[in-house]
C-alpha positions as CSV (number, residue, x, y, z in Angstrom):
1,M,22.8,28.4,19.5
2,C,22.3,27.0,16.1
3,V,23.2,23.7,14.5
4,D,25.2,23.0,11.4
5,S,22.9,23.9,8.5
6,A,24.4,21.2,6.2
7,P,22.1,18.2,5.6
8,P,22.7,15.1,7.6
9,P,25.3,12.7,6.2
10,P,23.7,9.9,4.1
11,S,25.6,7.3,6.1
12,R,24.4,3.8,5.3
13,V,25.7,2.4,8.5
14,T,24.0,5.1,10.6
15,R,20.7,4.5,8.8
16,R,20.9,0.8,9.2
17,G,21.8,1.1,12.9
18,V,19.1,3.6,13.7
19,L,16.3,1.6,12.0
20,A,17.6,-1.7,13.5
21,G,17.1,-0.1,16.9
22,A,13.6,1.1,15.9
23,A,12.7,-2.5,14.8
24,A,14.0,-3.8,18.1
25,L,11.8,-1.3,20.1
26,A,8.8,-2.1,17.9
27,G,9.3,-5.8,18.1
28,T,8.8,-6.1,14.3
29,A,11.5,-8.7,13.8
30,A,10.0,-11.0,16.3
31,A,6.5,-10.5,14.9
32,L,7.8,-11.4,11.4
33,S,9.4,-14.6,12.6
34,A,6.3,-15.5,14.6
35,A,3.8,-14.7,11.9
36,P,1.6,-17.7,11.0
37,S,2.5,-19.7,8.0
38,A,0.4,-19.8,4.9
39,A,-1.0,-23.2,5.7
40,A,-2.3,-22.1,9.1
41,A,-5.6,-20.7,7.7
42,P,-7.8,-20.7,4.6
43,G,-6.9,-18.0,2.2
44,H,-3.2,-18.0,3.0
45,A,-0.6,-18.3,0.3
46,P,2.4,-20.6,0.8
47,E,5.0,-19.1,3.1
48,S,7.4,-17.0,1.0
49,T,11.1,-16.9,1.4
50,G,13.5,-14.0,1.9
51,A,11.9,-10.5,2.0
52,A,9.1,-11.3,-0.4
53,A,5.7,-10.3,1.0
54,R,3.2,-13.0,2.0
55,V,0.1,-12.5,-0.1
56,G,-2.9,-14.7,-0.7
57,D,-5.6,-15.9,-3.2
58,L,-9.1,-15.7,-1.9
59,V,-12.7,-15.5,-3.2
60,I,-15.2,-13.6,-1.0
61,E,-18.6,-14.7,-2.1
62,G,-22.3,-14.1,-1.5
63,G,-22.1,-10.8,0.4
64,T,-23.5,-7.4,-0.4
65,L,-20.6,-5.3,-1.8
66,L,-20.4,-1.6,-1.2
67,D,-18.2,0.6,-3.5
68,P,-17.6,3.8,-1.5
69,A,-16.4,5.6,-4.7
70,T,-19.7,5.3,-6.5
71,G,-22.1,4.4,-3.7
72,A,-23.1,1.3,-5.7
73,V,-24.5,-1.6,-3.7
74,T,-24.2,-5.1,-5.3
75,E,-26.1,-8.0,-3.8
76,D,-24.8,-11.6,-4.0
77,A,-21.4,-10.2,-5.0
78,V,-18.1,-12.0,-5.6
79,V,-14.6,-10.5,-5.0
80,V,-11.7,-12.5,-6.6
81,I,-8.3,-11.8,-5.1
82,R,-5.2,-13.2,-6.7
83,A,-1.7,-12.7,-5.2
84,G,-3.1,-10.1,-2.9
85,V,-4.7,-8.0,-5.6
86,V,-8.4,-7.8,-6.7
87,R,-8.8,-9.4,-10.1
88,E,-12.6,-9.0,-10.3
89,A,-15.4,-7.8,-8.2
90,G,-19.1,-7.5,-8.9
91,A,-22.3,-9.5,-9.3
92,R,-21.9,-13.3,-9.3
93,A,-23.3,-13.6,-12.8
94,R,-20.6,-11.3,-14.2
95,V,-17.5,-12.7,-12.4
96,E,-15.5,-15.7,-13.3
97,V,-14.9,-17.6,-10.1
98,P,-11.8,-19.7,-10.0
99,D,-12.1,-23.3,-8.6
100,D,-8.7,-23.4,-7.0
101,A,-8.9,-20.4,-4.6
102,P,-10.0,-20.6,-0.9
103,R,-13.5,-19.3,-0.2
104,L,-14.8,-16.8,2.4
105,D,-18.6,-17.1,2.7
106,A,-20.1,-13.7,3.2
107,H,-23.8,-14.6,2.7
108,G,-26.0,-12.3,4.8
109,R,-23.1,-9.9,5.4
110,W,-21.8,-6.7,3.8
111,V,-18.4,-6.5,2.2
112,L,-16.4,-3.2,2.1
113,P,-12.8,-2.3,1.3
114,G,-10.4,-2.2,4.2
115,L,-10.6,1.0,6.2
116,V,-7.9,3.7,6.5
117,D,-6.8,5.3,9.8
118,A,-5.2,8.6,8.6
119,H,-3.9,9.5,12.1
120,I,-2.6,6.7,14.4
121,H,0.5,6.2,16.5
122,L,1.9,2.7,16.0
123,N,4.8,2.0,18.2
124,T,4.8,-1.8,18.3
125,A,4.0,-4.8,16.2
126,A,1.2,-5.7,18.7
127,E,-0.4,-2.3,18.1
128,A,-0.1,-2.8,14.4
129,R,-1.8,-6.2,14.6
130,E,-4.6,-4.8,16.7
131,A,-5.2,-1.9,14.2
132,V,-5.6,-4.4,11.4
133,R,-7.9,-6.6,13.5
134,Q,-10.2,-3.7,13.9
135,G,-10.4,-3.1,10.2
136,A,-7.6,-0.5,9.5
137,T,-5.8,-2.2,6.7
138,S,-4.0,1.0,5.7
139,A,-2.9,3.9,7.9
140,R,-0.8,7.1,8.2
141,S,1.4,7.5,11.3
142,G,1.1,10.5,13.5
143,S,4.8,10.1,14.4
144,T,6.7,7.9,16.9
145,N,9.5,8.6,19.3
146,F,12.2,6.4,17.8
147,Y,11.2,5.7,14.2
148,Q,9.2,2.6,15.2
149,D,6.6,3.5,12.6
150,I,9.2,3.0,9.9
151,A,9.9,-0.5,11.3
152,V,6.1,-1.2,11.3
153,R,5.9,0.0,7.7
154,E,8.6,-2.6,6.7
155,L,6.8,-5.3,8.7
156,A,3.6,-4.5,6.7
157,R,5.5,-4.9,3.4
158,Q,6.7,-8.4,4.3
159,A,3.8,-9.6,6.4
160,P,0.7,-7.6,5.5
161,D,-1.6,-9.8,7.6
162,V,0.0,-8.5,10.8
163,A,0.3,-4.7,10.1
164,P,-1.5,-2.1,8.1
165,R,0.0,-0.6,4.9
166,L,1.6,2.5,6.5
167,R,2.8,5.9,5.6
168,A,5.4,6.6,8.3
169,A,6.1,10.1,9.8
170,G,9.3,9.2,11.8
171,V,9.9,11.6,14.7
172,F,7.9,14.6,15.7
173,V,9.1,18.1,14.6
174,T,8.4,19.7,18.0
175,P,10.3,22.3,20.2
176,D,11.1,19.7,22.9
177,L,12.4,16.5,21.4
178,G,13.1,15.0,24.8
179,D,14.6,11.5,24.7
180,T,14.1,11.4,20.9
181,V,17.5,13.0,20.5
182,L,18.9,9.6,21.6
183,A,17.2,7.9,18.7
184,D,19.6,9.2,16.1
185,P,23.2,10.3,16.0
186,D,22.2,13.1,13.6
187,L,19.7,14.5,16.2
188,T,22.0,14.6,19.2
189,P,23.5,18.1,18.4
190,L,20.0,19.4,19.0
191,A,20.2,18.5,22.7
192,R,22.5,21.5,23.2
193,L,19.9,24.0,22.1
194,K,18.6,25.9,25.1
195,G,15.5,27.1,23.5
196,G,14.6,23.8,21.8
197,V,14.0,23.1,18.2
198,R,13.0,26.5,17.0
199,S,15.6,28.1,14.7
200,A,15.3,27.7,11.0
201,E,18.5,25.5,11.0
202,A,17.2,23.2,13.8
203,L,13.8,22.8,12.2
204,R,15.3,22.0,8.8
205,R,17.7,19.5,10.5
206,V,14.8,17.4,12.1
207,V,13.0,17.3,8.7
208,E,16.1,16.3,6.8
209,V,17.0,13.6,9.3
210,N,13.4,12.2,9.1
211,L,13.7,12.2,5.3
212,A,17.1,10.5,5.4
213,R,15.6,7.7,7.6
214,G,12.8,7.1,5.1
215,A,9.8,9.0,6.4
216,D,6.9,9.3,4.0
217,V,5.4,12.4,5.6
218,I,6.5,15.0,8.2
219,K,4.5,15.6,11.4
220,T,4.7,18.9,13.3
221,R,2.6,21.0,15.6
222,V,1.4,24.5,16.0
223,N,-0.2,24.2,19.4
224,E,0.4,22.4,22.7
225,R,-1.3,19.1,23.5
226,A,-4.9,18.6,24.6
227,G,-4.2,15.3,26.2
228,L,-1.9,16.6,28.9
229,P,-3.6,18.6,31.7
230,E,-0.6,20.8,32.3
231,Q,-0.5,22.0,28.7
232,D,-2.8,24.6,27.1
233,P,-4.0,23.3,23.7
234,L,-4.5,26.9,22.6
235,A,-1.0,28.0,23.3
236,Q,1.0,28.4,20.0
237,V,4.5,26.8,19.9
238,Y,5.5,27.6,16.2
239,S,4.8,30.8,14.2
240,Y,3.7,31.0,10.6
241,E,7.3,31.6,9.6
242,Q,8.6,28.5,11.4
243,L,5.8,26.3,10.0
244,S,6.6,27.7,6.5
245,G,10.2,26.6,7.0
246,I,9.1,23.1,8.0
247,V,6.8,22.8,5.0
248,A,9.5,24.1,2.6
249,A,12.1,21.6,3.9
250,A,9.5,18.7,3.5
251,R,8.6,19.8,0.0
252,R,12.3,19.8,-1.0
253,G,12.2,16.1,-0.1
254,G,8.9,15.6,-2.0
255,K,6.9,15.1,1.2
256,G,3.8,16.7,2.8
257,V,3.2,17.9,6.3
258,L,0.5,17.0,8.8
259,C,0.1,19.5,11.6
260,H,-1.3,19.1,15.2
261,S,-3.5,22.2,15.6
262,Y,-6.2,23.5,17.9
263,S,-6.5,27.3,18.1
264,A,-8.1,29.4,15.4
265,R,-4.9,31.4,14.8
266,G,-2.8,28.2,14.9
267,C,-5.0,26.5,12.4
268,D,-4.9,29.5,10.1
269,D,-1.1,29.9,10.3
270,A,-0.6,26.2,9.6
271,V,-2.9,26.2,6.5
272,R,-1.4,29.4,5.1
273,A,2.1,27.8,5.6
274,G,1.0,25.1,3.2
275,I,0.5,22.0,5.3
276,R,-1.2,19.0,3.5
277,S,-3.5,18.1,6.4
278,L,-4.8,19.8,9.5
279,E,-5.0,17.5,12.5
280,H,-7.6,18.0,15.3
281,G,-8.6,21.6,14.4
282,V,-11.1,22.1,17.1
283,F,-11.4,25.9,16.8
284,V,-10.7,26.2,13.1
285,S,-12.5,29.2,11.7
286,E,-14.8,29.4,8.7
287,R,-12.3,31.6,7.0
288,T,-9.6,29.0,7.4
289,L,-11.9,26.3,6.2
290,Y,-12.6,28.3,3.1
291,D,-8.9,28.6,2.6
292,M,-8.5,24.8,3.1
293,R,-11.1,24.1,0.4
294,R,-9.3,26.5,-2.0
295,R,-5.9,25.0,-1.3
296,G,-7.0,21.4,-1.2
297,T,-5.9,21.0,2.5
298,Y,-7.3,17.9,4.2
299,F,-9.0,17.9,7.6
300,T,-8.4,15.0,10.0
301,P,-10.5,16.0,13.1
302,T,-9.7,12.9,15.2
303,L,-13.1,13.0,16.9
304,T,-12.4,9.7,18.7
305,A,-9.5,11.2,20.6
306,I,-11.4,14.3,21.6
307,A,-14.4,12.3,22.7
308,G,-12.1,10.1,24.7
309,L,-11.0,13.1,26.8
310,A,-14.5,13.4,28.2
311,D,-14.1,9.9,29.8
312,S,-10.8,10.8,31.5
313,P,-10.5,10.4,35.3
314,N,-8.6,13.7,35.2
315,P,-11.1,16.5,35.7
316,V,-9.1,19.0,33.6
317,L,-9.1,16.6,30.6
318,A,-12.7,15.5,31.2
319,E,-13.9,19.1,31.1
320,R,-11.7,19.8,28.1
321,G,-13.3,16.9,26.2
322,R,-16.8,18.0,27.1
323,R,-16.2,21.5,25.9
324,Y,-14.2,20.6,22.8
325,L,-16.3,17.8,21.3
326,P,-19.4,19.8,20.3
327,V,-17.2,22.5,18.9
328,L,-15.3,20.0,16.8
329,K,-18.5,18.3,15.6
330,E,-19.7,21.7,14.4
331,A,-16.4,22.3,12.7
332,V,-16.7,19.0,10.9
333,R,-20.3,19.7,9.8
334,T,-19.3,23.1,8.5
335,A,-16.2,21.8,6.7
336,H,-18.3,19.1,5.0
337,L,-20.9,21.7,3.9
338,M,-18.1,23.9,2.5
339,G,-16.5,21.0,0.6
340,V,-13.4,20.5,2.6
341,A,-11.9,17.1,2.2
342,L,-12.5,15.2,5.5
343,V,-10.5,12.1,6.4
344,A,-10.9,9.7,9.3
345,G,-8.2,9.2,12.0
346,T,-8.4,7.9,15.6
347,D,-5.2,9.4,17.0
348,S,-4.8,6.1,18.9
349,S,-1.7,6.0,21.0
350,G,-0.1,4.7,24.2
351,G,-0.9,1.1,23.4
352,R,-4.7,1.6,23.1
353,I,-6.0,1.2,19.6
354,E,-9.4,2.6,19.0
355,P,-11.5,1.1,16.1
356,I,-11.5,3.3,13.0
357,G,-15.2,2.4,12.7
358,R,-15.8,4.6,15.8
359,E,-14.4,7.6,13.9
360,V,-16.7,6.9,11.0
361,E,-19.6,6.8,13.5
362,L,-18.7,10.1,15.0
363,M,-18.3,11.7,11.6
364,H,-21.8,10.5,10.8
365,A,-23.0,12.0,14.1
366,S,-21.4,15.3,13.1
367,G,-23.7,15.6,10.0
368,L,-22.1,13.6,7.3
369,S,-24.2,11.0,5.5
370,A,-23.3,7.4,6.2
371,L,-21.7,7.1,2.7
372,D,-19.7,10.3,3.1
373,A,-18.5,9.2,6.5
374,I,-17.4,5.8,5.0
375,R,-15.6,7.7,2.2
376,A,-13.7,9.6,4.9
377,A,-12.2,6.3,6.0
378,T,-11.8,4.9,2.4
379,T,-11.5,6.9,-0.8
380,R,-10.8,10.3,0.8
381,S,-8.1,8.9,3.1
382,A,-6.6,7.0,0.2
383,Q,-6.3,10.2,-1.7
384,L,-4.5,11.9,1.2
385,L,-2.1,9.0,1.4
386,D,-1.5,9.0,-2.4
387,L,-3.0,5.5,-2.5
388,Q,-6.1,6.3,-4.5
389,R,-5.3,3.7,-7.1
390,T,-4.6,1.0,-4.6
391,V,-6.8,1.6,-1.5
392,G,-10.4,2.5,-0.7
393,R,-12.3,0.3,-3.2
394,L,-12.7,-3.4,-4.1
395,A,-12.2,-3.1,-7.8
396,R,-9.9,-4.6,-10.4
397,G,-6.2,-3.7,-9.6
398,F,-6.9,-2.5,-6.1
399,A,-5.4,-4.1,-3.0
400,G,-7.1,-7.3,-1.7
401,D,-8.0,-5.6,1.6
402,A,-11.6,-6.1,2.8
403,I,-13.8,-6.1,5.9
404,V,-16.9,-8.2,6.3
405,V,-19.5,-6.7,8.7
406,D,-22.8,-8.0,10.1
407,G,-25.3,-5.4,8.8
408,D,-25.9,-2.6,6.4
409,P,-23.4,0.2,7.2
410,L,-25.4,2.7,5.2
411,A,-28.3,2.1,7.7
412,D,-26.1,1.7,10.8
413,V,-22.5,2.8,10.6
414,S,-21.8,1.4,14.0
415,V,-21.3,-2.1,12.4
416,L,-17.9,-0.9,11.2
417,R,-16.6,-0.9,14.8
418,T,-16.6,-4.6,15.0
419,P,-15.7,-6.3,11.7
420,L,-16.6,-10.0,11.6
421,R,-13.7,-10.8,9.2
422,V,-10.7,-8.8,8.0
423,V,-8.8,-9.6,4.8
424,R,-5.4,-8.1,4.2
425,A,-3.7,-8.7,0.8
426,G,-5.9,-11.7,0.2
427,L,-5.0,-13.2,3.7
428,T,-7.7,-13.8,6.2
429,L,-6.8,-12.8,9.7
430,W,-9.1,-15.2,11.5
């Protein structure tokens, strides 16, 4: 059985209703009303009215500033943030420091741009807040069940101190949508499909509905899940032809595709189909990595998630994690040597938010230099998210997002796991 191949109706009422439901599930409306006022902490701008974003003025002074783009290290640096945007950054002698802005003393600490988690599942406002608290001031969603990530994205635009700047993926393009068909009137016809979302028409419909709801990217899969013991992560669920149809539908809407992948054949099919980024990719082959470099396909290995399987109380998952992690580390090392663009993502989900600094640490352990591992969570991820002129550096015109850490991350990347302070759009979190 097929579904109507016509695009979903651009009903304003339907879109408002669907996204209002997503906001209710995510708790973003409550988070916005409960967000602290500007006067609650130094560095906060006066509370804004209406839908205008709260942004702040702040001077971060005295720390050692690292610029991931160039690798430059500046001691006794000053970062001046006005209305949430960096006005100046550099050595104190070269920066004009305003007298009227709040100060954040970073003497004896290191200052870096806020980190980017390029694969995370944010279903609630509480999870979004925790991600920022751990240093992820920007992120890309790995999909949610009921468009909650779109609600979180809107929360971030109005109250950046409680949510990371987010690229939302909407709902997963997967054979079995499950209860997700209840999320949207335009998805309910898919519940009648006996074989699931597999036909060209059905695949196109899920992509088009996502785009109609405001998704920034499209998330799909080529293999089953590694985190479910009853599934085989090497079993392929979509063919090259099906993946190509998903990519084509996304491109018509001007969007890229991230693809959940494990097997060598699955990874190869996904890359040849034209995905923008390969997620997980444990058994990706050197031939496919070469093709990724040629095409400019990004690689998000999510080492944190694979490492977490080894700690599972389930023996199937624990054994899977122990077997997969060294294979994935070698794939990351090979990809880096071949010049494939690596980006950092934790694949955090289910209410547990892992620190993005842990992913940087695991990338470093896989053979990347400390600086290259940091770039995977800053400048490289910013490029993937098309935020390279906004995110990943503390330079004039960039977002006033920063972390302050207790130690030299070039000597010990583990300091990134526990930022001492986080600044989002010129607003200090604590």
